[in-house]
FILO-138593 format. One record per atom (N, C-alpha, C, O, CB): x, y, z; residue in one letter; chain. Coordinates in Angstrom, 2 decimals, m for minus. Atoms other than C-alpha are relative to their C-alpha. Glycine has a CB too. Layout:
BEGIN
[[X Y Z] 'A' 'A'];
...
//
This chain:
BEGIN
[[0.17 0.14 1.43] 'M' 'A'];
[[m3.20 24.92 13.25] 'M' 'A'];
[[m0.07 m1.48 m0.35] 'M' 'A'];
[[0.54 m2.33 0.30] 'M' 'A'];
[[1.15 0.69 m0.77] 'M' 'A'];
[[0.19 1.38 0.47] 'F' 'A'];
[[m4.22 21.76 11.39] 'F' 'A'];
[[0.35 m0.01 m1.49] 'F' 'A'];
[[m0.38 0.55 m2.30] 'F' 'A'];
[[m1.50 m0.51 0.26] 'F' 'A'];
[[m0.50 m0.06 1.37] 'F' 'A'];
[[m2.25 21.19 8.18] 'F' 'A'];
[[m0.32 m1.25 m0.82] 'F' 'A'];
[[0.36 m1.50 m1.81] 'F' 'A'];
[[1.48 0.21 0.02] 'F' 'A'];
[[0.37 1.19 0.76] 'A' 'A'];
[[m3.92 17.98 6.97] 'A' 'A'];
[[m0.68 0.39 m1.30] 'A' 'A'];
[[m1.27 1.46 m1.42] 'A' 'A'];
[[m0.91 m0.90 0.83] 'A' 'A'];
[[0.65 m0.21 1.27] 'S' 'A'];
[[m5.15 17.69 3.43] 'S' 'A'];
[[m1.53 m0.10 0.18] 'S' 'A'];
[[m2.02 m0.73 1.12] 'S' 'A'];
[[0.50 m1.02 m1.04] 'S' 'A'];
[[1.47 0.08 m0.08] 'D' 'A'];
[[m8.86 18.13 2.78] 'D' 'A'];
[[m0.56 m1.17 m0.82] 'D' 'A'];
[[m1.77 m1.29 m0.97] 'D' 'A'];
[[m0.62 1.32 m0.49] 'D' 'A'];
[[0.48 1.09 0.85] 'N' 'A'];
[[m9.02 15.00 0.57] 'N' 'A'];
[[0.46 m1.39 0.56] 'N' 'A'];
[[0.93 m2.25 m0.19] 'N' 'A'];
[[0.51 0.20 m1.46] 'N' 'A'];
[[m0.34 1.30 m0.62] 'W' 'A'];
[[m8.37 12.15 3.03] 'W' 'A'];
[[m1.26 m0.65 0.54] 'W' 'A'];
[[m2.21 0.01 0.96] 'W' 'A'];
[[1.06 0.18 1.14] 'W' 'A'];
[[1.14 0.77 m0.48] 'A' 'A'];
[[m10.75 9.42 4.03] 'A' 'A'];
[[0.47 m1.38 0.41] 'A' 'A'];
[[1.64 m1.72 0.21] 'A' 'A'];
[[m1.11 m0.11 m1.07] 'A' 'A'];
[[m0.32 1.38 m0.36] 'G' 'A'];
[[m10.82 5.90 5.36] 'G' 'A'];
[[0.14 m0.88 m1.24] 'G' 'A'];
[[m0.11 m0.46 m2.37] 'G' 'A'];
[[m1.06 m0.56 0.93] 'G' 'A'];
[[m0.14 0.97 1.11] 'V' 'A'];
[[m10.14 2.83 3.27] 'V' 'A'];
[[m0.75 m1.25 0.37] 'V' 'A'];
[[m0.94 m1.56 1.54] 'V' 'A'];
[[1.51 m0.33 m0.31] 'V' 'A'];
[[0.72 1.27 m0.20] 'H' 'A'];
[[m12.04 m0.39 2.81] 'H' 'A'];
[[0.88 m0.98 0.79] 'H' 'A'];
[[2.08 m1.05 0.52] 'H' 'A'];
[[m0.42 m0.63 m1.38] 'H' 'A'];
[[m0.81 0.92 m0.81] 'P' 'A'];
[[m10.89 m3.02 5.35] 'P' 'A'];
[[0.81 m1.01 m0.82] 'P' 'A'];
[[1.92 m1.37 m0.42] 'P' 'A'];
[[m0.89 m0.76 0.95] 'P' 'A'];
[[m0.75 0.94 0.84] 'D' 'A'];
[[m9.84 m5.42 2.54] 'D' 'A'];
[[1.27 0.64 m0.55] 'D' 'A'];
[[2.32 0.00 m0.61] 'D' 'A'];
[[m0.87 m0.49 m1.14] 'D' 'A'];
[[m1.16 m0.73 0.52] 'I' 'A'];
[[m7.52 m2.78 1.08] 'I' 'A'];
[[1.01 0.18 1.12] 'I' 'A'];
[[2.21 m0.02 0.90] 'I' 'A'];
[[m0.41 1.37 m0.59] 'I' 'A'];
[[m0.90 m0.17 m1.15] 'S' 'A'];
[[m6.05 m2.05 4.51] 'S' 'A'];
[[0.69 m1.30 0.35] 'S' 'A'];
[[1.89 m1.31 0.62] 'S' 'A'];
[[m0.78 0.52 1.21] 'S' 'A'];
[[m0.59 1.30 m0.31] 'A' 'A'];
[[m5.50 m5.75 5.17] 'A' 'A'];
[[1.06 m0.42 m1.02] 'A' 'A'];
[[2.11 m0.94 m0.66] 'A' 'A'];
[[m1.08 m1.07 0.08] 'A' 'A'];
[[m0.97 0.35 1.02] 'N' 'A'];
[[m3.75 m6.28 1.84] 'N' 'A'];
[[1.23 0.87 0.07] 'N' 'A'];
[[2.34 0.38 m0.13] 'N' 'A'];
[[m0.61 0.09 m1.36] 'N' 'A'];
[[m1.15 m0.88 m0.16] 'L' 'A'];
[[m1.53 m3.25 2.34] 'L' 'A'];
[[0.88 m0.48 1.15] 'L' 'A'];
[[2.11 m0.50 1.03] 'L' 'A'];
[[m0.46 1.43 0.24] 'L' 'A'];
[[m0.76 0.49 m1.16] 'S' 'A'];
[[m0.52 m4.59 5.74] 'S' 'A'];
[[0.70 m1.30 m0.31] 'S' 'A'];
[[1.85 m1.50 0.08] 'S' 'A'];
[[m0.92 m0.18 1.20] 'S' 'A'];
[[m0.60 1.30 0.34] 'R' 'A'];
[[0.09 m8.08 4.38] 'R' 'A'];
[[1.19 0.17 m0.91] 'R' 'A'];
[[2.20 m0.51 m0.72] 'R' 'A'];
[[m1.03 m0.91 m0.65] 'R' 'A'];
[[m1.08 m0.16 0.93] 'H' 'A'];
[[2.28 m6.87 1.54] 'H' 'A'];
[[1.12 0.91 0.53] 'H' 'A'];
[[2.20 0.96 m0.05] 'H' 'A'];
[[m0.54 0.54 m1.29] 'H' 'A'];
[[m1.01 m0.86 m0.57] 'A' 'A'];
[[4.15 m4.38 3.74] 'A' 'A'];
[[0.96 m0.78 0.90] 'A' 'A'];
[[2.03 m0.28 1.26] 'A' 'A'];
[[m0.66 1.13 0.78] 'A' 'A'];
[[m0.85 0.85 m0.86] 'A' 'A'];
[[5.58 m7.22 5.86] 'A' 'A'];
[[1.07 m0.70 m0.84] 'A' 'A'];
[[0.82 m1.09 m1.98] 'A' 'A'];
[[m0.85 m1.06 0.75] 'A' 'A'];
[[m1.06 0.75 0.66] 'G' 'A'];
[[8.88 m8.81 4.92] 'G' 'A'];
[[0.84 0.88 m0.90] 'G' 'A'];
[[0.85 2.10 m0.78] 'G' 'A'];
[[m0.58 m1.12 m0.80] 'G' 'A'];
[[m0.97 m0.68 0.87] 'I' 'A'];
[[11.41 m7.91 2.24] 'I' 'A'];
[[m0.45 m0.17 m1.45] 'I' 'A'];
[[m0.90 m1.25 m1.83] 'I' 'A'];
[[1.46 m0.56 0.21] 'I' 'A'];
[[0.36 0.06 1.41] 'A' 'A'];
[[10.72 m7.12 m1.41] 'A' 'A'];
[[1.05 0.75 m0.81] 'A' 'A'];
[[1.63 1.73 m0.34] 'A' 'A'];
[[m1.42 0.58 m0.24] 'A' 'A'];
[[m0.93 m0.66 0.90] 'T' 'A'];
[[12.93 m6.15 m4.33] 'T' 'A'];
[[m0.61 1.33 m0.48] 'T' 'A'];
[[m1.82 1.41 m0.68] 'T' 'A'];
[[0.36 m0.91 m1.21] 'T' 'A'];
[[0.45 m1.29 0.44] 'A' 'A'];
[[12.68 m2.54 m5.41] 'A' 'A'];
[[m0.13 0.14 m1.50] 'A' 'A'];
[[0.33 m0.74 m2.23] 'A' 'A'];
[[0.92 1.02 0.50] 'A' 'A'];
[[0.06 m0.41 1.39] 'Y' 'A'];
[[11.89 m0.95 m8.77] 'Y' 'A'];
[[m0.68 m1.00 m0.90] 'Y' 'A'];
[[m0.18 m1.29 m1.99] 'Y' 'A'];
[[1.36 0.25 m0.50] 'Y' 'A'];
[[0.83 0.83 0.85] 'G' 'A'];
[[9.24 m3.32 m10.09] 'G' 'A'];
[[0.46 m1.40 m0.20] 'G' 'A'];
[[m0.07 m2.09 m1.07] 'G' 'A'];
[[m0.11 0.61 m1.28] 'G' 'A'];
[[m0.53 1.35 0.19] 'D' 'A'];
[[11.19 m6.54 m9.71] 'D' 'A'];
[[m0.50 m0.99 1.05] 'D' 'A'];
[[m0.05 m2.13 1.08] 'D' 'A'];
[[1.51 0.03 0.03] 'D' 'A'];
[[0.53 0.88 m1.03] 'G' 'A'];
[[9.24 m7.97 m6.76] 'G' 'A'];
[[m1.11 m0.87 m0.48] 'G' 'A'];
[[m1.64 m0.66 m1.58] 'G' 'A'];
[[m0.46 0.80 1.15] 'G' 'A'];
[[1.07 0.92 0.36] 'D' 'A'];
[[6.69 m10.74 m6.81] 'D' 'A'];
[[m1.34 0.73 m0.16] 'D' 'A'];
[[m2.09 0.44 m1.10] 'D' 'A'];
[[m0.12 m1.10 1.06] 'D' 'A'];
[[1.25 m0.73 0.10] 'L' 'A'];
[[3.79 m8.35 m6.19] 'L' 'A'];
[[m0.04 0.84 m1.27] 'L' 'A'];
[[m1.06 0.91 m1.95] 'L' 'A'];
[[m0.21 0.89 1.23] 'L' 'A'];
[[m0.07 m0.83 1.21] 'D' 'A'];
[[4.94 m6.04 m8.99] 'D' 'A'];
[[m0.27 m0.83 m1.24] 'D' 'A'];
[[m0.97 m0.38 m2.14] 'D' 'A'];
[[1.37 0.69 m0.12] 'D' 'A'];
[[0.21 0.87 1.17] 'R' 'A'];
[[4.99 m8.92 m11.47] 'R' 'A'];
[[m1.47 m0.43 m0.14] 'R' 'A'];
[[m1.93 m0.68 m1.25] 'R' 'A'];
[[0.89 m1.24 0.11] 'R' 'A'];
[[1.42 0.37 0.11] 'T' 'A'];
[[1.37 m9.80 m10.64] 'T' 'A'];
[[m0.85 1.19 m0.43] 'T' 'A'];
[[m1.94 1.00 m0.96] 'T' 'A'];
[[m0.51 m0.55 1.34] 'T' 'A'];
[[0.77 m1.21 0.37] 'V' 'A'];
[[0.23 m6.19 m11.22] 'V' 'A'];
[[0.23 0.36 m1.44] 'V' 'A'];
[[m0.70 0.78 m2.12] 'V' 'A'];
[[0.37 1.18 0.90] 'V' 'A'];
[[m0.33 m0.41 1.39] 'Y' 'A'];
[[2.03 m5.56 m14.54] 'Y' 'A'];
[[m0.56 m0.93 m1.00] 'Y' 'A'];
[[m0.37 m0.73 m2.20] 'Y' 'A'];
[[1.50 0.10 m0.20] 'Y' 'A'];
//
C-alpha cells in the first residue's frame, strides 16, 4: 500500500535552497526570530 497524498510535487530549486539555508542553526520560536521579523 502507498499512503502518500495525491497533492505533492517538487519545489523550485531556489525555494529548496532557502529552506535549507534557514533550517540551519538556531532560531527563536513563536515569531521572534530574525526571519520571522522580515516576513511580518
